[in-house]
C-alpha positions in Angstrom: -11.5 16.2 -9.3 -14.0 14.1 -8.0 -12.9 10.8 -6.2 -16.0 8.3 -5.9 -15.9 5.2 -3.5 -18.7 2.6 -4.4 -19.3 -0.7 -5.8 -18.5 -2.3 -2.5 -19.6 -5.7 -3.9 -16.0 -5.8 -5.4 -14.4 -7.0 -2.1 -11.2 -6.4 -0.7 -8.2 -5.3 -2.5 -5.0 -7.2 -2.7 -3.3 -4.4 -0.9 -4.2 -0.8 0.0 -2.1 0.4 -3.1 -4.3 -1.5 -5.7 -7.7 -0.9 -7.2 -8.6 -4.6 -7.7 -11.3 -4.3 -5.2 -13.4 -1.7 -3.4 -11.7 -1.5 -0.1 -8.4 -2.4 1.7 -9.9 -3.6 5.0 -13.2 -4.1 6.4 -14.6 -5.4 9.6 -18.2 -6.7 10.6 -19.4 -5.5 7.0 -22.0 -7.0 4.8 -20.9 -6.1 1.0 -22.1 -9.4 -0.8 -25.6 -9.7 0.4 -27.1 -6.9 -1.6 -24.5 -5.8 -4.4 -23.6 -2.1 -4.5 -24.7 -1.6 -1.0 -22.4 -1.9 2.2 -24.4 -2.6 5.5 -23.3 -3.4 9.0 -23.4 -7.2 9.4 -25.1 -9.4 12.0 -24.1 -9.9 15.5 -23.0 -13.3 16.7 -24.2 -14.3 20.1 -22.1 -16.9 22.2 -24.5 -19.8 22.9 -22.6 -22.0 25.4 -20.4 -21.9 28.5 -19.8 -25.6 28.7 -17.4 -25.6 25.8 -13.8 -26.7 26.9 -12.0 -26.7 23.7 -12.1 -25.2 20.1 -15.1 -26.5 18.2 -13.6 -28.0 15.1 -16.6 -29.8 13.3 -20.4 -29.6 13.3 -22.8 -32.1 11.9 -26.6 -32.1 11.7 -29.0 -35.0 12.5 -30.8 -35.0 9.0 -34.0 -36.4 10.9 -34.4 -33.0 12.5 -33.3 -29.8 11.3 -33.0 -28.6 15.1 -30.5 -31.3 16.1 -26.9 -30.6 15.7 -23.7 -32.1 17.3 -20.2 -30.6 17.7 -16.7 -31.9 18.6 -13.9 -29.9 20.0 -10.0 -30.2 19.5 -9.9 -31.9 22.9 -12.3 -34.7 21.7 -15.3 -33.5 23.7 -18.6 -33.8 22.1 -21.6 -31.5 22.3 -25.2 -31.7 21.5 -28.0 -29.2 20.5 -31.7 -30.0 20.2 -32.6 -26.3 19.3 -30.4 -25.4 16.2 -27.6 -24.3 18.2 -29.1 -22.1 20.7 -28.1 -24.2 23.7 -25.6 -27.0 24.1 -25.0 -29.9 26.3 -21.8 -32.1 26.7 -22.4 -35.6 25.9 -18.8 -37.0 26.2 -15.6 -35.7 27.9 -12.4 -35.3 26.2 -11.4 -39.1 25.9 -11.3 -41.0 22.7 -13.9 -39.4 20.4 -11.4 -37.5 18.1 -11.5 -33.9 16.3 -14.1 -35.4 13.7 -17.6 -36.7 13.7 -20.1 -37.6 11.2 -23.8 -38.4 11.3 -24.6 -41.8 9.5 -28.0 -44.0 9.5 -29.4 -42.2 12.5 -26.4 -42.4 14.7 -23.4 -39.9 15.6 -20.2 -41.8 14.6 -16.9 -40.8 16.1 -13.3 -42.3 16.0 -9.8 -41.6 17.5 -6.9 -44.1 18.3 -8.1 -47.6 17.8 -11.7 -47.0 18.6 -14.8 -46.5 16.2 -17.9 -45.7 18.2 -21.6 -44.9 17.7 -23.9 -42.6 19.9 -27.5 -42.0 20.2 -29.7 -41.2 23.1 -30.9 -44.8 23.7 -27.9 -46.8 23.7 -25.2 -43.9 24.5 -21.7 -44.6 23.3 -21.3 -47.9 21.6 -18.0 -49.5 20.4 -18.2 -50.5 16.7 -14.4 -51.6 16.6 -11.2 -51.3 18.4 -9.2 -52.4 15.2 -8.2 -49.0 13.8 -4.4 -48.1 13.6 -3.6 -46.6 17.0 -0.1 -45.5 16.0 0.3 -42.0 17.5 3.9 -41.1 16.8 3.1 -38.9 13.7 0.0 -37.6 15.3 -2.4 -38.3 12.4 -4.6 -40.5 14.3 -5.8 -38.3 16.7 -7.5 -36.2 14.1 -9.2 -39.2 12.3 -11.2 -37.3 9.6 -14.1 -39.3 8.3 -16.5 -38.6 5.5 -20.0 -40.0 4.6 -20.2 -40.7 0.9 -23.3 -39.6 -1.0 -22.5 -42.1 -3.8 -22.3 -45.6 -1.9 -23.5 -44.6 1.6 -20.4 -45.8 3.3 -18.3 -44.0 6.0 -14.7 -43.4 5.0 -12.2 -43.0 7.7 -8.5 -41.9 7.7 -6.6 -44.7 9.2 -2.8 -43.8 9.4 -1.5 -45.0 5.9 -4.9 -46.9 5.0 -8.5 -45.9 4.5 -11.1 -47.7 6.6 -14.7 -48.1 5.9 -18.0 -48.5 7.7 -20.5 -50.4 5.8 -24.3 -51.0 6.5 -25.0 -54.8 5.7 -28.6 -54.8 6.9 -30.4 -51.9 8.7 -27.7 -50.5 10.9 -27.9 -51.3 14.8 -24.8 -50.5 16.6 -25.5 -53.3 19.2 -25.5 -55.9 16.6 -22.2 -56.7 14.7 -24.2 -58.6 12.1 -25.7 -55.3 10.7 -22.3 -53.6 9.7 -18.7 -54.4 8.6 -15.6 -52.4 9.6 -12.9 -52.7 7.1 -9.8 -51.3 8.4 -7.5 -51.5 5.2 -9.9 -50.8 2.2 -7.0 -49.3 0.4 -3.3 -48.6 1.5 -1.6 -45.3 0.4 1.8 -45.4 -1.0 4.8 -45.7 1.5 5.7 -42.8 3.5 2.1 -41.1 3.0 -0.6 -40.5 5.6 -4.3 -39.9 5.1 -5.3 -36.4 6.5 -8.5 -35.3 5.0 -11.2 -36.8 2.7 -14.0 -35.7 0.1 -15.2 -37.2 -2.9 -15.9 -35.7 -6.5 -18.1 -37.8 -8.7 -16.9 -41.5 -8.7 -13.6 -40.7 -6.8 -12.6 -40.5 -3.2 -10.3 -37.6 -2.8 -7.6 -38.4 -0.1 -5.6 -35.4 1.3 -2.3 -36.8 2.4 0.8 -35.9 4.2 4.4 -37.1 3.8 6.0 -38.4 7.0 3.9 -37.0 9.8 1.2 -34.5 10.9 3.7 -31.6 11.0 4.8 -32.2 7.4 5.1 -29.5 4.9 4.7 -31.7 2.0 1.3 -32.8 0.9 -0.7 -34.3 -2.1 -4.1 -35.4 -3.2 -4.7 -39.1 -4.2 -7.8 -40.0 -6.2 -9.1 -43.6 -5.5 -12.0 -45.1 -7.6 -13.0 -47.4 -4.3 -12.6 -50.6 -6.3 -8.9 -51.2 -7.0 -6.1 -51.3 -4.5 -4.2 -48.5 -6.4 -4.9 -44.9 -6.8 -4.1 -42.1 -9.1 -1.5 -39.7 -8.2 -2.4 -36.5 -10.4 -1.1 -33.8 -8.1 2.6 -33.2 -7.7 3.7 -32.9 -3.9 2.8 -29.4 -2.8 4.2 -27.3 0.1 1.8 -26.7 3.1 0.2 -29.2 5.5 -3.0 -30.0 3.6 -6.0 -29.7 6.1 -9.4 -29.5 4.4 -11.0 -30.8 1.1 -14.5 -29.2 0.5 -16.5 -29.7 -2.6 -19.3 -27.4 -3.8 -20.8 -27.9 -7.3 -18.0 -30.2 -8.3 -15.2 -27.7 -7.5 -12.8 -28.9 -4.8 -11.5 -26.3 -2.5 -8.2 -27.0 -0.5 -6.7 -25.3 2.6 -3.4 -25.9 4.0 -1.5 -24.8 7.2 0.7 -22.4 5.1 0.0 -19.3 7.4 -0.7 -17.5 4.1 -4.4 -17.5 4.1 -4.6 -19.3 0.8 -7.5 -21.1 -0.7 -6.8 -23.3 -3.8 -8.8 -25.1 -6.1 -8.0 -28.9 -7.1 -8.5 -30.5 -10.5 -6.5 -33.4 -12.1 -4.5 -30.5 -14.0 -3.1 -29.8 -10.4 -3.8 -26.8 -7.8 -4.6 -23.3 -8.9 -5.1 -20.3 -6.6 -8.7 -19.4 -5.9 -8.2 -16.6 -3.4 -6.6 -15.4 -0.1 -6.9 -13.2 3.0 -5.0 -9.9 1.8 -2.0 -9.5 4.1 1.8 -8.1 3.7 3.2 -11.3 2.4 6.7 -10.2 3.5 5.5 -9.2 7.1 5.7 -11.2 10.2 2.0 -12.0 10.6 0.4 -15.5 9.8 -2.9 -15.9 8.8 -4.6 -19.4 8.9 -7.8 -20.5 7.1 -9.5 -22.2 10.1 -6.9 -24.0 12.2 -7.5 -27.9 12.8 -9.0 -28.2 9.4 -12.1 -30.4 9.2 -14.8 -27.8 9.0 -12.4 -24.9 7.7 -15.0 -24.2 4.9 -18.7 -24.1 4.4 -21.1 -22.6 1.8 -23.6 -20.1 3.2 -26.1 -17.7 1.1 -24.2 -18.1 -2.1 -20.6 -17.7 -1.0 -17.7 -19.5 0.5 -17.3 -18.9 4.3 -14.3 -19.7 6.4 -13.0 -19.0 10.0 -9.7 -17.0 10.1 -7.2 -17.4 12.8 -4.3 -14.9 13.8 -1.9 -14.6 16.5 -1.8 -11.3 18.6 -0.6 -8.0 17.3 -2.0 -8.5 13.6 -3.2 -5.5 11.4 -6.0 -7.6 10.0 -8.9 -8.7 12.0 -9.6 -12.4 12.8 -13.1 -13.8 12.8 -15.2 -14.8 9.9 -14.5 -14.1 6.2 -16.4 -14.8 3.0 -15.6 -15.1 -0.6 -17.6 -14.3 -3.5 -16.3 -14.1 -7.2 -12.8 -14.9 -5.5 -13.0 -11.6 -3.5 -12.7 -11.6 0.4 -14.6 -9.6 2.8 -14.5 -9.8 6.8 -18.0 -10.7 7.9 -17.9 -10.7 11.5 -15.8 -10.7 14.7 -16.5 -13.5 17.3 -18.8 -12.6 19.8 -16.1 -11.4 22.4 -15.3 -8.6 19.8 -11.7 -9.5 20.0 -9.8 -8.8 16.8 -6.4 -10.6 17.4 -4.7 -7.4 18.5 -4.9 -8.1 22.2 -5.5 -12.0 22.6 -4.6 -14.9 19.9 -7.9 -15.7 18.2 -8.5 -19.0 16.7 -11.7 -19.6 14.5 -11.9 -23.0 13.2 -15.3 -24.8 12.7 -17.9 -22.8 10.7 -21.0 -24.7 9.7 -23.9 -23.4 7.6 -26.9 -25.1 9.4 -29.5 -23.6 7.1 -29.8 -20.5 5.0 -30.8 -18.5 8.2 -28.2 -19.8 10.6 -24.3 -20.1 10.9 -22.4 -21.8 13.8 -18.9 -20.8 14.7 -16.4 -22.6 16.9 -13.6 -20.3 18.5 -11.0 -19.6 21.0 -10.2 -16.3 22.5 -6.9 -16.5 24.7 -8.0 -19.2 27.2 -11.7 -18.9 26.6 -13.8 -21.2 24.1 -17.4 -20.9 22.6 -19.8 -21.5 19.9 -21.4 -18.5 18.3 -24.6 -18.4 16.4 -25.5 -16.1 13.7 -29.1 -15.6 12.6 -30.0 -13.4 9.6 -33.1 -12.2 11.7 -30.7 -11.1 14.5 -29.3 -7.9 15.8 -26.4 -6.2 14.2 -23.0 -4.8 15.5 -23.1 -1.5 17.5 -20.5 1.1 18.7 -19.0 2.0 15.3 -17.2 -1.4 15.4 -18.2 -1.9 11.6 -15.9 -0.3 9.0 -14.3 -0.1 5.7 -11.1 1.4 4.6 -10.6 2.6 1.0 -7.7 2.0 -1.1 -5.0 4.9 -1.1 -5.8 6.9 -4.1 -3.1 9.0 -5.9 -5.1 12.1 -6.2 -2.3 14.8 -7.0 1.4 15.1 -7.2 4.2 16.8 -5.4 4.2 19.7 -7.8 0.3 19.8 -8.2 -1.4 18.6 -4.9 -5.1 18.5 -4.9 -7.8 20.2 -2.9 -11.1 18.9 -1.9 -13.7 21.2 -0.4 -16.5 18.9 0.6 -17.4 15.3 1.2 -20.8 13.7 0.1 -22.3 10.6 1.5 -25.2 8.9 -0.5 -27.4 6.0 1.2 -29.7 3.8 -0.5 -32.3 4.3 2.0 -32.9 6.9 4.7 -31.4 6.7 8.1 -33.4 5.0 10.6 -33.7 5.2 14.5 -30.3 4.6 16.0 -28.3 4.5 12.9 -25.0 6.5 12.2 -21.8 6.7 10.1 -18.6 8.6 11.1 -16.0 9.5 8.2 -12.2 9.9 8.3 -9.2 10.5 6.1 -5.5 10.2 6.2 -2.8 11.1 3.7 -0.4 8.1 4.1 -0.8 4.5 5.4 1.1 5.4 8.6 -0.8 8.5 9.5 -3.4 8.7 11.9 -7.0 9.0 11.0 -8.8 12.6 11.0 -12.5 12.7 11.5 -14.4 14.5 8.8 -17.7 14.4 10.7 -20.8 12.2 11.8 -23.9 11.6 10.0 -26.5 10.0 12.4 -30.3 10.0 12.8 -30.3 11.6 16.1 -28.7 14.9 14.6 -29.7 15.0 10.8 -32.9 12.7 10.9 -34.0 10.4 8.1 -31.9 11.8 5.5 -30.4 9.6 2.6 -27.6 12.1 1.6 -25.4 14.6 3.3 -22.5 17.0 2.4 -19.9 17.6 4.8 -18.3 21.1 3.7 -14.8 20.0 4.9 -11.5 20.9 3.3 -9.0 18.3 2.7 -6.1 20.6 1.0 -2.7 20.1 -0.6 -2.8 16.2 -0.6 -0.9 13.9 -3.1 -2.5 10.8 -1.7 -5.8 10.3 0.3 -7.5 7.5 1.9 -11.0 7.3 3.5 -12.5 5.3 6.4 -16.1 4.9 7.1 -17.5 3.4 10.4 -21.1 2.3 11.0 -23.5 1.7 13.9 -27.2 1.3 14.9 -29.5 1.3 17.7 -28.8 -1.2 20.6 -30.7 -4.4 20.2 -31.7 -3.5 16.6 -31.7 -5.2 13.1 -31.6 -2.0 11.2 -28.4 -0.9 9.4 -27.4 2.0 7.2 -27.4 1.2 3.5 -24.2 2.9 2.3 -24.2 3.7 -1.5 -21.3 5.9 -2.3 -18.9 8.4 -0.7 -17.5 11.2 -3.0 -14.7 13.7 -2.4 -15.4 16.7 -4.4 
């Protein structure tokens, strides 16, 4: 009998007991970048020691690809002039909200009753103090905003209304004659409060909560931006709606369900897109992002999200991607914490460009902004791994014997690279090491056979871990592993 483990681009299985993916678990792996090959992923590096909250939203100054802003969950705002390499705090945690947008050459922030702009010349300038400052239900602290690509307006969640910021003449925050703030462009049906915004074609989409920010009842309204009424195409659904993200006219939706789900919105309703595979009868909660506004981004052909866990989880926190609806763990945060020791929150993720991904995180009581560069270094120390599904190889009366294990690489090993191979015969058993294949010992080989006996088994599962040299961009190119 031969068991072959390959086609890693199929992503993560829905559980270790199914074959609807290539692996049951992964960490710090790239399986979608070059289909058919599994590689070590890029190492995130912490870029700031000034962060005092979980970065929830990143926005780019579209006049310069190097300039980017961030805001954290304590409403402090940060600025980078070098594509996220270094950061400076430009506002303490006061009244800037959880969300920011960049509009007409200025940063726009809102929280409580205040709508403000920022630029280096004028600093923070008040545009309006007329927003609804009701705080009993919590929705106004988050104050999600959205810049329309259709009409150029800024749309603002304003309690049970939608506010707008409109340019009348060339926008100048110091001149009220150049802009108009409308605090009640439209009012939501009674009992509903605006949480998040996006647009699809002509319609503004409004993610709304019923009752308060802690509501477990949500819906999505469609507003044509001209009438005082809105369509109500989606029946109220369970879970606190957090993020609406549009790519190629597909609307991705995340909620605070704790089940790691991503759904797709259409006028026919919500349909499942994908999820982080977990034991859904277990005690662990898994959250797509956490605070909501930059939960999702699109980077190099796939949907990318931060994933948050409490302590003790069996699945690693960090950054995940989805390709063809299949999940993969791309990377831990720069601290290397998986969530097994400290609670980890990974919230804002932002594709600055095709070469740069920014990540906002919390590890226990520490905060940071990580940056990943596709020209950067890769994970070392055998912290990158995949676990296969559990294969049914034999039976109680007819167990199977394997006499060797063969590894095939798509290119020969390079300096510093190595792989370790393990097996076990049940999901709760400890891993037994089969052997190590590394450049130092075996040289520049592209295949290797371990003459190792795995005898009398009914079930078998494999695990492979990988490493590379310190400060190296090299990685093994794993093509397949065979039990023979």
